[in-house]
N, C-alpha and C positions, 0 to 999 in steps of 0.2 A: 504494499500498499504506500503511496505517494503521501508527503508531509504537506497535508490540507488545512493546517491549523488555523490560517488566517484566509479571509475572503480573497484577498489579493492574491494569494499563492494560489488558490483555487481556480481564479478567473485568468492567472497566465497560463495555468495547465489546461484549462479548457480550449483557451484560444491556441494554443500549441500544437493540441491533438485533434484539432478539427482541420485546420488549413496544413496545406503541404508546405507553404511559405509564409512568413509574416504578413498579416493582415492588418492594415493601419487603423481601420474603423473597428475592430473585433470589440475591443473593451468598452468602445462608446456605443456600438450596437447594443450589447448587454445592459448597460446602465440604463439605455433609454426605454429599451423594453420592461426593464424592472421598473422604472420610475411611471410609465403608463399603467402598469399594473399593479399601483400602489393601493392597499387595502381601503375600501370606502370611496374609491373613485372608479371611473369610466370616462368612454369617449363620447363626445358630441358629434354626430355624423351630419356636417351641415355641406356636404359635397354635391347636391343636386346640381345636375347639369341644367343649363339654360332652359331646355324644354320642360325638365321635370320641375323646376321651380316655379315655371308658367303655369303647370297644372295645380300647384299648391296657391298660386298667387288668385288663380281664377276662381277657386272655393271662396275667397274671401273679397271677390270683386277689385282685385288689384292689378294694374296694367304690369304686363311682364316687360320691365326696361330695365336698362342699367342702373339708373337713379335708383328706383325701388328696390332691386337686388341689394346695391349697396346700403340703402338705408335699412334694410331687414337684416343683414348681415352684420351691419356696424351695431343694431340692436344686441345681437347676441355676443359680440367681442366687447362691448362695453359694459356688460353685465357685471356689476361689482359682486365679488364674493363666489363667483362662478367656480373659480379653481378650488373650492373647499371640495366639491364634489365632481369635477371634470379634471382630468390629467392630460387629456389631448384632444385635439379636434381635427378631423378630416374636412380639407377644404377643397373646391373647384377652382382650377387653376387662375379664373378671373378674380376670386376673393383671395387667394394667396399675394396677388400682385396689386390688387386694388388699392390706389391713393384716396386719400379724403381731401375736402377741400382745402384745408390746411397745410396741405403737403405731407402730412403723417399717413402711415400705411394702416388700412384697416385692421389689420393682424395685431396692431399695438398692443391693443387692449388685452387679447388672449396672452401676449407674452407677460404683461404686467401681473397677470394672475397666474403665472408659471405654468400656463398650459402649454403643453408639445405641440409644435405644429406638425399637422399631415396632410397628406394629398392624394386626391383621388388620380391614378396614372393610367387606367385601363382606358380604351375608346369604344366601349360597349360591345354588345354581343351580337354575333351572325349565326345564320342557320349553318349548322355542321352537316355538309355535304354526305349522303348516304346513312342519314337517320331519319328518325320518325319525328321531325320538328325539334331535335335536340340543338342546343348552341354552343358554340365556342366564344370565347372573348378575344378580342382584338387590341393592338396597340405594342407589340414587342419590338418592332423594327427600329423606332428612334428612341426607346426606353432609356439606353444607357445616357444618352445626351441630355434628355428632360430630368432624370434623376438628378445629375450634376447640377443642373441648372436649380433644381429645388433645394438641393442641399446648400449650395452656395447662398440662396436667399434667406435660409435659416430652418427650412422642413427638417424634420429629424425621422419621419417614419411615412409610410405609404399603403394605400390600399388597392386592391385588385380584385374585382368580382367576378367569379364565376358561376354559373347557374347550371343545376342539375335538375332536371325532371324525374319524377316516378312515373314511367309510362305504365299505364294500364295492364294489369296481368303479367307483366315482366320486368319492370323498374329500369333503371337507367341501361342503357348500352354499353358494352365494354369499350367502344370507340370513344363515348362521351366520357367516361370515367378517365381513360388513359389521356384524352386530350386536356382534360380539366386539370388532373394531377401534373403533366408534363408542363403545362403554361403556366400553373401557379409556380411551379418549381423555377422555371427559367426566369420568370418575373423576380421571385424572390432573391436568387442568385444574383442578379443584376442590380437590384435594390441594395444589397449587401456591399456590392463592390464599389458603390457610391456614397456608401454611408447612411442609407435609409434602412429602419427596420421594417421589414415587410409584414403587414398583416395578410394572413393567407386567408380567403374567403371563398370556400366551396360551398355555395347556398343550394341547399335542395328545397326546391319550392313547395308550398303546401298544396299547391294544385292537385286535385284528386280525390278520390274516395277511399284512398288506401287507409288500413288500421294504425295503430301505433307501433305495434310489432314490425309492420313491414318499414314504417318510416326510421324505426331504430335499426334495422338490417342493413338499409342502405347508406345510413349515415356513417355505421361503422364501416362499410366496405369503401368508400368514397374517402373519407378522411384518413382510413390506413394507406389507400393508394397514394394520397396526397404526400405524407411522410416517407414511403418508399421513394418517390421521386424527390423529395427535398434531400433526401441523404446522396442520392445519386449525384446530384447537382452540387454537392460539397456545401451546403447551407448550413450556418451556424444555428442549429435549433433554439439556443440560449438567447438569440438576437432576434426572434421571431415572436409574433402572438399570432392566434387563431381566432379567427372571426364565423364560427359554424352557425347554421340553424339551430334553435331548441328542437328537439325530437318532439313533434307534434303529429296527431292524425292528420290526413288529408282534410281540407276543408269541406270535403263533401261527405264525410265519413259520418254515418248516422249513429253510431256507436260514440258514448259521451265518455270521457276522462276527466279524472281529478287534476289540478296542477301536481298533487303528489305523485300521482301514476306517469305524467309527462316528466317530471324531474328525474325520477327513478330509472326511466328510459333514457333520458339525456345523459345522465351520470355514467349509467353502465356503457353504452355507446363511446365515451370519452376514454373511460378507464381502459376500454381495450383498442384503442386506437392511437391514444395521443400520447407522446413522450413524456417524462415527467420533467425532462429539460426546458419545456416550454413554460415561460413564466407566467403567462395569463391566457385567458379564453374570454374574448369579448364578443358576446352574441350580439346578433342582430334580431331584432324583434319579429320581421316574417309577416308583416301585417297585422301582428296582434294589437289591440288597441293599447293606450297608454296605460291604464291599470292593470290590464290582463299580463303586458308585458313584464311590470314591474312585480306583480304577486308569482308569476313564474320564476324570477330570478331569484326572489327572495326563497322560493321552494327549493331551488338549485342548492341553496346555502344552507340548508337544515340539516341538524344531527342526522345520524342513522343511514347515510347514503354511503358510505365507505372513504375510501382514501381519495383526497381530491387534492393533489400537491399543486394545484394551479389556483391562482384568484380567477373566480368566475364570476365575470363583471359584464357591462353593457357596452354596446356599440352602437345607439340607438339614433335614428334620424326622425322618422315619422313620428315614434313613441316619445321623443322628447319634445317636439315641435308643434304637434298638432294643437294642442291649447294655446301656446305660444302665438301662432299665426292667428287663431280664433279672437285672440285678446288684443293684438295689434291692429288688425283691418286696415293697415296702410296709414295709420293716422299718427301723428308726432306725439299727440296728447295721449296716446295709448301705450307709450312706450314703456312707462315704467310699470304698468300692469302686466304688460307681455313679460318683462323681465324677471317680475314677482313668480309668474307662474313658470318660466325656465328654471329658476332657483328651487321651486318646490317640486318640480320633477326629477331634477339634477339631485337634489336631497334624497328623495324618495328612493331613487336607483341605487343612490350611495349606499343607504341602509339596506336595501336589498341584496347588496354584494355582500355585506355583514351577516345577512340573514335576520335583520333587526326591523324591517318593515312592519309596521303595524296597521297599515290602510288609511293613514292620515289625509292622504292626497285622493283618495277613492271620492267622487262627485264632483270634483274641480275641474272647471273648463269643459274640455272634451274628452274626459279621461277614460269613459266607457265605452266610446264609439270605437266600433271597428275600423281599422286601415287595411283589410286585406284588399288587394288587387289581383284579378287573377292574371298570370304570365306577367308579373309585375316586372318593369323595367325602367332604367332613370339612366 
C-alpha cells in the first residue's frame, strides 16, 4: 500500500496513475469537481438555447430578444445569497460573454457569490441513421478550440447532453448506446485536455409506458457503457461529474410508484454502474415539477439505501426556474419577488441534497405543475 496519509499525496498519486504523462490540469479538475459537489449545494442549469428560452418567455408573454434574455439572466446572476445553495451555473455561450450597459459582465454576479461558471458545449441532437428515431449529439469537431476559449474566459466546467430513448418492447439499440457512450467519452477527454470538468449527461427520456424495473435496467446498462468508454479515452474520473436521469417509470406507465420506490431503483442502478471515484452525481429533473424533483432528491438522500459514496445533488433548469419566470413576467418591479423564489427553490434542493427537506416550499409559485414535455429538446 502506498503512503496516502495526506490528501495532497493521494491527489498526486491519482494524477500520476491515470495519465501516461503529466497533465497540467489534473489537480485543478479534481478540485473543481469536488467544489461543485459541496454538500448542501447543486447546479443551476441556465443554458437554454435561444429557441428554448423563447418557449419559456412565450409562457409569460415576454418577447424573445437579446435585451430580455440579458435582463432575465442578470436577474439570476445578481441574486444575493445564491451561492449558499448553488455551487455551479451552466450557461449558454451568449450569457457567458454577455456585457451589461456599464461594461461589466453578466456573470460577474455569479463570481461574487463564489459560483463556478460552466458552459453548454454540445450543438444539439440529430437523428441517428439506422435507428428507429434514436438520436446522437453533435459538436465534437471544434470542441477543443471552444473549450480553450471558455477556459480562458473563466469557465471551469462543461455540459454535453446525450439523449437515450427506451423503445417500446426493446429498449435502446446497441448502436444508440455505443454512440452515446463514445461521444460522451470523447467530449469528456477533450474538455479535460483544456481544463474543463466534464459533466457526463446520458439522459434516458421519460417517454413511453415502461415500468420502473425497465427504466432501472436500461439506466444501469447505459451508464456502465459510458464509464467503459470514459476509461478507454483515459478520462480522469475524479475530475468529472455525472448528470443522469432519476430512475422513473415512463410518463405513460399506468402503475404508480412512490418516491421511495423510485429512489431505491435509482440508487441501485448507480451502485451497479458508477465508480466510487466520481465525486458527485448531479441529477437532471427530467420533466418533473419543481416540488416533485425536490421530493425525489430528498428521497435519494434518506437512510437505508446502502452505500452512496457520491454527493447526490441537483443540476436543475426548469425545476429551479419555472416559478422564477412566473414571478418575473418580464417586469423590473418583479425582479425582487422572482429572486426570492429562486432562493427558495435553491434552498429547498440544497436541503434535499442533505436529506433534510421538510416540504416548506410546496405550494409556492408553480411548484406543483408538471414540466414534462415529450421528446424534450433544448
